[in-house]
C-alpha positions as CSV (number, residue, x, y, z in Angstrom):
1,M,43.3,30.4,2.3
2,E,46.3,29.6,0.3
3,A,46.5,33.2,-1.0
4,A,46.1,34.5,2.6
5,I,49.0,32.3,3.8
6,Q,51.2,33.7,1.0
7,L,50.9,37.2,2.5
8,K,52.9,36.2,5.6
9,I,50.8,38.2,8.1
10,D,50.9,36.6,11.5
11,K,47.4,37.3,12.5
12,L,46.0,36.2,9.2
13,D,48.1,33.0,9.4
14,R,46.5,32.3,12.9
15,Y,43.1,32.9,11.5
16,V,43.6,30.6,8.5
17,N,45.0,27.9,10.8
18,G,41.9,28.1,13.0
19,L,39.8,27.7,9.9
20,K,41.7,24.7,8.8
21,N,41.4,23.1,12.3
22,D,37.6,23.4,12.0
23,L,37.2,23.1,8.3
24,Q,34.1,20.8,8.4
25,A,32.2,23.3,10.5
26,V,33.1,26.1,8.1
27,K,31.9,24.0,5.2
28,N,28.6,23.2,7.0
29,A,28.0,26.9,7.8
30,I,28.3,27.7,4.1
31,T,26.2,24.8,2.7
32,H,23.4,24.6,5.2
33,P,20.7,27.3,5.5
34,Y,20.1,26.9,9.2
35,N,22.1,27.8,12.4
36,N,21.8,28.0,16.2
37,G,22.0,31.9,16.2
38,L,18.5,32.2,17.7
39,A,19.4,29.9,20.6
40,E,22.7,31.6,21.2
41,G,20.9,34.9,21.3
42,S,18.5,33.7,23.9
43,V,21.3,32.3,26.0
44,N,23.2,35.5,25.8
45,K,20.2,37.6,26.9
46,I,19.8,35.2,29.9
47,K,23.4,35.4,31.0
48,L,23.3,39.2,30.6
49,T,20.2,39.5,32.9
50,K,21.8,37.1,35.4
51,R,25.1,39.1,35.4
52,I,23.2,42.3,36.0
53,M,21.2,40.9,38.9
54,Y,24.1,39.0,40.5
55,G,23.8,39.0,44.3
56,R,20.8,41.3,44.4
57,N,17.8,39.0,44.5
58,S,16.5,35.4,44.5
59,F,16.3,32.8,41.8
60,A,12.5,33.3,41.7
61,L,12.8,37.0,40.8
62,L,15.4,36.2,38.1
63,K,13.0,33.6,36.7
64,A,10.1,36.1,36.7
65,K,12.1,38.7,35.1
66,L,13.2,36.5,32.2
67,L,9.7,35.3,31.6
68,I,8.3,38.8,31.6
69,N,11.1,39.8,29.1
70,E,10.2,36.9,26.9
71,Y,6.6,37.8,26.9
72,F,7.0,41.5,26.1
73,Y,10.0,41.3,23.8
74,Q,9.3,38.1,21.8
75,I,11.6,37.4,18.9
76,N,9.6,36.9,15.6
């Protein structure tokens, strides 16, 4: 990070400052073998389906569609 700051590139400086603000999270991401990527992927898929169906159908149909997608396209 010190070498990146020496370059005096504005976007790179902002990136390094963001890393410094959340340094413990960065260290945890490097040292621990697990993450919440699978949960985030599921949430992203649900939000996408909800966005596509917005204003078209009922909650029951949205729920059925999500359950069918999970059944046929299970993440292994």
